[in-house]
Backbone as CSV, one residue per row, in Angstrom:
resi,resn,N_x,N_y,N_z,CA_x,CA_y,CA_z,C_x,C_y,C_z
1,MET,0.848,-1.177,0.000,0.000,0.000,0.000,0.886,1.230,0.000
2,SER,0.568,2.165,-0.855,1.363,3.373,-0.981,0.965,4.416,0.058
3,VAL,1.534,5.592,-0.081,1.254,6.689,0.829,-0.158,7.226,0.564
4,ILE,-0.871,7.486,1.645,-2.206,8.092,1.574,-2.036,9.542,1.987
5,LYS,-2.412,10.445,1.102,-2.283,11.877,1.386,-3.660,12.510,1.260
6,GLY,-4.037,13.280,2.282,-5.350,13.900,2.220,-5.540,14.993,3.245
7,LYS,-6.635,15.706,3.074,-7.022,16.784,3.985,-7.700,16.195,5.217
8,VAL,-7.428,16.777,6.356,-7.917,16.286,7.644,-9.295,16.861,7.988
9,TRP,-10.155,15.945,8.444,-11.398,16.287,9.150,-11.174,15.835,10.581
10,LYS,-11.332,16.704,11.547,-10.998,16.393,12.934,-12.252,16.216,13.782
11,PHE,-12.254,15.119,14.553,-13.342,14.805,15.480,-12.741,14.460,16.834
12,GLY,-13.495,14.641,17.893,-13.001,14.445,19.249,-13.046,13.011,19.753
13,ASP,-13.129,12.876,21.064,-13.175,11.579,21.742,-14.602,11.022,21.714
14,GLY,-14.699,9.702,21.762,-15.981,9.034,21.957,-16.974,9.220,20.824
15,VAL,-16.499,9.377,19.612,-17.420,9.483,18.470,-18.011,8.093,18.241
16,ASP,-19.299,7.955,18.553,-19.908,6.627,18.452,-20.554,6.406,17.082
17,THR,-20.948,5.187,16.845,-21.507,4.826,15.539,-22.821,5.541,15.262
18,ASP,-23.519,5.987,16.298,-24.760,6.725,16.084,-24.478,8.166,15.670
19,ILE,-23.295,8.653,15.930,-22.873,9.948,15.398,-22.385,9.768,13.966
20,ILE,-21.602,8.725,13.741,-21.075,8.482,12.394,-22.213,8.303,11.401
21,ILE,-23.173,7.463,11.729,-24.378,7.314,10.909,-25.554,7.043,11.848
22,PRO,-26.379,8.062,12.073,-27.506,7.904,12.997,-28.428,6.741,12.603
23,ALA,-28.942,6.060,13.600,-29.751,4.846,13.398,-30.951,5.075,12.492
24,ARG,-31.527,6.254,12.529,-32.719,6.500,11.710,-32.438,6.413,10.209
25,TYR,-31.151,6.459,9.821,-30.802,6.398,8.399,-30.366,5.008,7.946
26,LEU,-30.353,4.058,8.847,-29.871,2.710,8.499,-30.755,2.009,7.479
27,ILE,-31.972,2.481,7.293,-32.874,1.848,6.322,-32.589,2.322,4.890
28,LEU,-31.785,3.362,4.752,-31.484,3.907,3.428,-30.425,3.075,2.711
29,PRO,-30.443,3.067,1.391,-29.336,2.452,0.653,-28.055,3.243,0.938
30,LEU,-26.909,2.602,0.852,-25.628,3.226,1.190,-25.408,4.536,0.442
31,GLU,-25.777,4.593,-0.812,-25.565,5.810,-1.608,-26.357,7.004,-1.075
32,GLU,-27.469,6.760,-0.414,-28.225,7.835,0.230,-27.749,8.041,1.670
33,MET,-27.484,6.925,2.351,-27.079,6.967,3.753,-25.801,7.779,3.956
34,LYS,-24.850,7.646,3.045,-23.559,8.315,3.218,-23.706,9.832,3.357
35,HIS,-24.752,10.397,2.815,-24.959,11.842,2.883,-25.417,12.310,4.265
36,LYS,-25.627,11.361,5.170,-26.033,11.685,6.544,-24.891,11.477,7.546
37,ALA,-23.709,11.072,7.052,-22.575,10.789,7.929,-22.180,12.024,8.742
38,MET,-21.964,11.826,10.006,-21.516,12.839,10.966,-22.507,13.994,11.140
39,GLU,-23.727,13.808,10.677,-24.750,14.854,10.740,-24.941,15.462,12.139
40,PRO,-24.939,14.643,13.214,-25.184,15.232,14.541,-24.109,16.215,15.009
41,VAL,-22.863,16.062,14.533,-21.793,16.940,15.019,-21.247,17.887,13.960
42,LYS,-21.345,17.515,12.688,-20.891,18.369,11.580,-21.834,18.177,10.413
43,PRO,-22.959,18.857,10.435,-23.960,18.659,9.384,-23.415,18.887,7.967
44,GLU,-22.402,19.712,7.831,-21.831,20.014,6.517,-20.825,18.963,6.028
45,PHE,-20.456,18.025,6.887,-19.390,17.069,6.576,-19.621,16.333,5.261
46,ALA,-20.741,15.677,5.123,-20.973,14.836,3.934,-20.993,15.658,2.651
47,GLU,-21.421,16.887,2.743,-21.475,17.750,1.560,-20.091,18.260,1.168
48,LYS,-19.229,18.459,2.159,-17.942,19.098,1.901,-16.752,18.144,1.825
49,VAL,-16.920,16.916,2.278,-15.813,15.964,2.244,-15.454,15.661,0.787
50,ASN,-14.176,15.449,0.542,-13.691,15.137,-0.797,-13.049,13.758,-0.831
51,GLU,-13.086,13.147,-1.982,-12.403,11.863,-2.195,-10.948,12.017,-1.757
52,GLY,-10.503,11.127,-0.886,-9.119,11.149,-0.417,-8.914,11.822,0.923
53,ASP,-9.960,12.439,1.486,-9.819,13.075,2.795,-9.585,12.017,3.876
54,ILE,-9.082,12.493,5.006,-8.704,11.613,6.122,-9.357,12.130,7.400
55,ILE,-9.863,11.228,8.209,-10.396,11.596,9.524,-9.306,11.409,10.562
56,VAL,-9.151,12.403,11.431,-8.284,12.300,12.606,-9.186,12.502,13.811
57,ALA,-9.112,11.578,14.750,-10.015,11.615,15.902,-9.275,11.309,17.193
58,GLY,-9.971,11.558,18.274,-9.444,11.288,19.604,-9.602,9.824,19.983
59,GLN,-9.911,9.605,21.245,-9.978,8.245,21.773,-11.328,7.590,21.507
60,ASN,-11.279,6.275,21.349,-12.465,5.414,21.270,-13.370,5.740,20.079
61,PHE,-12.758,6.028,18.934,-13.530,6.332,17.736,-14.301,5.084,17.302
62,GLY,-15.597,5.261,17.031,-16.425,4.153,16.557,-17.032,3.306,17.658
63,CYS,-17.081,3.838,18.880,-17.702,3.081,19.970,-19.202,2.977,19.727
64,GLY,-19.875,2.215,20.534,-21.315,2.050,20.386,-21.651,0.729,19.735
65,SER,-22.636,0.771,18.869,-23.095,-0.482,18.259,-22.087,-0.991,17.235
66,SER,-22.281,-2.218,16.824,-21.331,-2.848,15.907,-21.721,-2.663,14.443
67,ARG,-22.489,-1.642,14.143,-22.994,-1.471,12.778,-21.879,-1.248,11.756
68,GLU,-21.900,-2.103,10.771,-20.935,-2.035,9.671,-21.159,-0.800,8.805
69,GLN,-22.357,-0.235,8.849,-22.673,0.926,8.025,-21.830,2.144,8.387
70,ALA,-21.321,2.213,9.612,-20.538,3.381,10.022,-19.268,3.518,9.171
71,PRO,-18.380,2.524,9.149,-17.221,2.683,8.262,-17.598,2.633,6.783
72,ALA,-18.654,1.925,6.438,-19.076,1.847,5.032,-19.487,3.213,4.511
73,ALA,-20.220,3.988,5.303,-20.653,5.318,4.879,-19.455,6.248,4.702
74,LEU,-18.492,6.167,5.625,-17.297,7.008,5.513,-16.494,6.658,4.264
75,LYS,-16.326,5.380,4.030,-15.583,4.951,2.835,-16.334,5.363,1.564
76,ALA,-17.649,5.223,1.558,-18.449,5.583,0.384,-18.356,7.079,0.083
77,LEU,-18.128,7.891,1.103,-17.958,9.327,0.894,-16.587,9.675,0.325
78,GLY,-15.656,8.732,0.396,-14.320,8.978,-0.127,-13.231,9.090,0.922
79,ILE,-13.572,8.887,2.193,-12.550,8.894,3.242,-11.547,7.785,2.926
80,ARG,-10.259,8.121,2.880,-9.224,7.155,2.510,-8.618,6.437,3.700
81,ALA,-8.675,7.080,4.891,-8.099,6.467,6.094,-8.627,7.207,7.318
82,ILE,-8.504,6.536,8.463,-8.867,7.157,9.739,-7.693,6.950,10.688
83,VAL,-7.266,8.045,11.309,-6.230,7.992,12.340,-6.894,8.440,13.625
84,ALA,-6.785,7.641,14.665,-7.381,8.002,15.957,-6.439,7.613,17.085
85,ALA,-6.609,8.272,18.213,-5.823,7.917,19.393,-6.106,6.461,19.774
86,SER,-7.381,6.054,19.626,-7.754,4.652,19.814,-9.104,4.423,19.139
87,PHE,-9.376,3.170,18.837,-10.619,2.774,18.175,-11.376,1.774,19.030
88,ALA,-12.689,1.807,18.914,-13.483,0.698,19.434,-13.138,-0.504,18.554
89,ARG,-12.931,-1.637,19.176,-12.427,-2.815,18.443,-13.337,-3.275,17.308
90,ILE,-14.641,-3.248,17.492,-15.526,-3.744,16.431,-15.518,-2.779,15.242
91,PHE,-15.437,-1.481,15.494,-15.330,-0.521,14.395,-14.023,-0.750,13.648
92,TYR,-12.963,-0.930,14.393,-11.634,-1.160,13.812,-11.673,-2.345,12.847
93,ARG,-12.245,-3.451,13.301,-12.297,-4.639,12.443,-13.279,-4.459,11.286
94,ASN,-14.399,-3.801,11.525,-15.337,-3.542,10.432,-14.682,-2.684,9.350
95,ALA,-13.917,-1.682,9.756,-13.233,-0.827,8.781,-12.260,-1.648,7.934
96,ILE,-11.468,-2.474,8.580,-10.524,-3.322,7.842,-11.273,-4.264,6.912
97,ASN,-12.343,-4.877,7.409,-13.126,-5.795,6.573,-13.693,-5.108,5.338
98,LEU,-13.860,-3.778,5.403,-14.366,-3.013,4.267,-13.247,-2.378,3.440
99,GLY,-11.999,-2.609,3.856,-10.864,-2.074,3.106,-10.510,-0.638,3.442
100,LEU,-10.893,-0.169,4.620,-10.613,1.198,5.046,-9.476,1.182,6.069
101,PRO,-8.309,1.751,5.725,-7.177,1.736,6.662,-7.457,2.522,7.939
102,VAL,-7.088,1.936,9.066,-7.236,2.556,10.379,-5.893,2.478,11.102
103,ILE,-5.421,3.627,11.567,-4.112,3.723,12.215,-4.310,4.361,13.578
104,GLU,-3.740,3.768,14.599,-3.778,4.377,15.926,-2.522,5.207,16.132
105,CYS,-2.724,6.444,16.574,-1.609,7.343,16.878,-2.079,8.324,17.932
106,ARG,-1.524,8.240,19.098,-1.953,9.089,20.211,-1.427,10.524,20.094
107,ASP,-0.322,10.732,19.400,0.337,12.041,19.391,-0.177,13.005,18.324
108,LEU,-0.769,12.491,17.264,-1.163,13.353,16.142,-2.285,14.318,16.496
109,TYR,-3.275,13.870,17.238,-4.503,14.636,17.452,-4.246,16.076,17.916
110,GLU,-3.383,16.261,18.877,-3.127,17.599,19.436,-2.327,18.488,18.482
111,GLN,-1.679,17.895,17.494,-0.796,18.650,16.618,-1.413,19.046,15.278
112,VAL,-2.543,18.447,14.951,-3.143,18.662,13.637,-4.417,19.491,13.775
113,ASP,-4.679,20.295,12.761,-5.911,21.081,12.708,-6.752,20.617,11.532
114,GLU,-8.047,20.814,11.638,-8.918,20.482,10.521,-8.472,21.294,9.302
115,GLY,-8.391,20.616,8.170,-7.953,21.263,6.936,-6.491,21.057,6.623
116,ASP,-5.687,20.673,7.638,-4.287,20.345,7.368,-4.212,19.158,6.419
117,VAL,-3.093,19.020,5.755,-2.845,17.857,4.907,-1.846,16.966,5.621
118,ILE,-2.147,15.664,5.641,-1.206,14.697,6.208,-0.945,13.593,5.202
119,GLU,0.170,12.915,5.407,0.543,11.753,4.597,0.706,10.564,5.535
120,ILE,0.097,9.460,5.180,0.157,8.248,6.001,0.801,7.147,5.165
121,THR,1.755,6.444,5.763,2.327,5.255,5.135,1.858,4.054,5.965
122,PRO,0.771,3.398,5.549,0.208,2.317,6.357,1.188,1.169,6.643
123,LEU,2.079,0.906,5.729,3.025,-0.194,5.919,3.922,0.036,7.132
124,THR,4.309,1.293,7.365,5.221,1.597,8.472,4.536,2.299,9.643
125,GLY,3.317,2.801,9.420,2.621,3.553,10.455,3.092,4.993,10.568
126,LYS,3.951,5.433,9.674,4.454,6.806,9.714,3.391,7.780,9.207
127,ILE,3.268,8.883,9.921,2.345,9.942,9.557,3.160,11.224,9.507
128,ARG,3.019,11.936,8.409,3.821,13.136,8.192,2.908,14.306,7.862
129,MET,3.264,15.473,8.383,2.587,16.722,8.038,3.530,17.487,7.103
130,PRO,3.299,17.429,5.791,4.259,18.008,4.850,4.485,19.517,5.012
131,GLU,3.487,20.265,5.485,3.637,21.720,5.601,4.664,22.134,6.650
132,ASN,4.798,21.332,7.717,5.764,21.707,8.759,6.811,20.631,9.023
133,GLY,6.725,19.508,8.313,7.731,18.453,8.439,7.599,17.581,9.674
134,MET,6.579,17.817,10.501,6.408,16.984,11.699,6.076,15.553,11.289
135,GLU,6.608,14.604,12.056,6.344,13.187,11.801,5.904,12.506,13.081
136,PHE,5.053,11.501,12.908,4.495,10.756,14.031,4.567,9.268,13.725
137,SER,4.650,8.478,14.772,4.645,7.026,14.613,3.289,6.489,15.043
138,GLY,2.590,5.906,14.094,1.313,5.278,14.380,1.465,3.770,14.383
139,SER,0.378,3.098,14.632,0.390,1.632,14.645,0.589,1.097,13.231
140,THR,1.129,-0.084,13.166,1.254,-0.765,11.880,0.269,-1.923,11.866
141,LEU,-0.164,-2.262,10.683,-1.072,-3.392,10.529,-0.272,-4.612,10.126
142,PRO,-0.619,-5.764,10.648,0.059,-6.985,10.225,-0.156,-7.216,8.724
143,ASP,0.740,-7.947,8.117,0.687,-8.182,6.668,-0.661,-8.717,6.209
144,PHE,-1.269,-9.629,6.969,-2.533,-10.217,6.512,-3.662,-9.181,6.507
145,LEU,-3.625,-8.207,7.422,-4.639,-7.159,7.410,-4.373,-6.165,6.278
146,LEU,-3.102,-5.866,6.021,-2.776,-5.006,4.882,-3.221,-5.652,3.575
147,GLU,-3.094,-6.957,3.500,-3.525,-7.673,2.296,-5.044,-7.552,2.108
148,ILE,-5.789,-7.629,3.200,-7.246,-7.447,3.129,-7.557,-6.037,2.633
149,ILE,-6.905,-5.023,3.200,-7.136,-3.634,2.785,-6.740,-3.436,1.330
150,ASN,-5.590,-3.962,0.943,-5.114,-3.805,-0.441,-6.039,-4.452,-1.458
151,ASN,-6.788,-5.439,-1.037,-7.744,-6.102,-1.931,-9.113,-5.423,-1.921
152,GLY,-9.265,-4.376,-1.108,-10.536,-3.661,-1.072,-11.489,-4.164,-0.015
153,GLY,-11.042,-5.064,0.854,-11.878,-5.570,1.928,-11.826,-7.087,2.021
154,LEU,-12.499,-7.619,3.025,-12.448,-9.049,3.304,-13.078,-9.893,2.192
155,ILE,-14.234,-9.498,1.699,-14.911,-10.286,0.664,-14.076,-10.338,-0.616
156,PRO,-13.593,-9.193,-1.139,-12.734,-9.272,-2.327,-11.445,-10.066,-2.074
157,TYR,-10.899,-9.937,-0.859,-9.690,-10.685,-0.503,-9.955,-12.192,-0.556
158,LEU,-11.045,-12.616,0.076,-11.368,-14.044,0.086,-11.713,-14.542,-1.312
159,SER,-12.403,-13.727,-2.083,-12.729,-14.114,-3.467,-11.461,-14.335,-4.275
160,ALA,-10.492,-13.440,-4.122,-9.231,-13.583,-4.857,-8.418,-14.770,-4.340
161,LYS,-8.414,-14.947,-3.043,-7.603,-16.009,-2.444,-8.125,-17.401,-2.786
162,PHE,-9.431,-17.551,-2.837,-10.010,-18.869,-3.062,-10.642,-19.010,-4.439
163,LYS,-10.215,-18.146,-5.343,-10.716,-18.210,-6.715,-10.293,-19.542,-7.345
164,THR,-11.257,-20.236,-7.868,-10.951,-21.513,-8.506,-10.947,-21.337,-10.016
165,SER,-10.070,-22.051,-10.641,-9.958,-21.950,-12.101,-10.937,-22.862,-12.789
């Protein structure tokens, strides 16, 4: 996986899945649902997010219910990666299963502002702020999880791995 470079959207601690995608929108198809992402805290988010943007968050990002729609809506909007001080474990695994890179880094949150551009190297966990040269060490993903992400998620990975001729 190459370097992911994008503009930062910043969220605080304890962003739960009902903030990421409120339950009342779960009945919508993903293409409609994604336009409601982060509505409770940043109503303009879905309208203004661009393909390749990155979320930076505080602790326990994705807590709450185990709904797969939360990372799916973010990915469908074009979010390329999420960096957080920590993740709720089920959100973390759901994101990987959908092919969305998630990196834990406790030091980045206080140093980055919304709108900054960062570069993430998922293979090494390095995060760089090109405008000021600051660098941070985030978590690295094991090779098998990187392979799932590189294939676009768990289902495409398994399809490719067990493809019969």
